[in-house]
C-alpha positions, 0 to 999 in steps of 0.5 A, spaced: 500 500 499 502 506 498 504 511 504 500 518 502 504 521 508 511 521 506 514 525 500 514 521 494 519 521 489 518 526 483 519 522 477 513 519 476 509 526 477 514 530 473 513 525 467 506 525 468 505 533 468 511 533 462 506 528 458 500 533 460 504 539 457 505 535 450 498 533 450 496 540 451 501 542 445 497 537 440 491 539 443 493 546 441 495 544 434 489 540 433 484 545 435 487 550 431 487 546 425 480 543 425 477 550 427 481 553 421 479 548 416 472 549 418 471 542 421 470 544 428 468 549 433 472 551 440 467 548 445 470 552 451 467 559 450 473 563 453 478 559 448 473 560 443 473 568 444 481 568 444 481 564 438 477 569 434 483 574 436 487 569 432 491 563 433 497 566 436 493 569 442 489 563 443 496 559 443 499 564 448 493 564 453 493 556 452 500 554 453 500 559 459 494 557 463 496 550 462 503 551 464 501 555 470 496 549 472 502 544 471 507 548 475 502 549 481 501 541 481 508 540 480 510 545 486 505 542 491 506 534 488 508 533 496 500 533 497 496 527 495 491 532 492 496 535 487 498 528 486 491 526 484 490 532 480 496 530 476 493 524 474 486 526 473 489 532 468 493 527 465 487 522 464 483 527 461 488 530 456 489 523 454 482 521 453 482 528 449 488 525 445 483 519 443 478 524 441 482 528 437 485 521 433 478 519 432 476 526 429 483 526 425 481 519 422 474 522 420 477 528 417 482 524 413 476 520 410 472 526 408 478 528 403 
């Protein structure tokens, strides 16, 4: 059984949060591509309004927001809630990657 009270090694959390940053970049490129080509719309109203200002503004905001969140989770990785949050965020982005992969498959079949 895992002892949640002791300070964990940071390697697995660091790797998980690094993967989250990579997933964020893939999400960024996929979103801009699908929206620009007219195959999708940004579902998040805040991010949709930023995307209307242009891809560079959208990209800067998305990278900044996710990076700050990842930093906070990493900084407090000694807390069980931050470790659980790291797993949850990474899992959510993993599911989003599957969605983007499926959507890319659909778009490619339309060509």
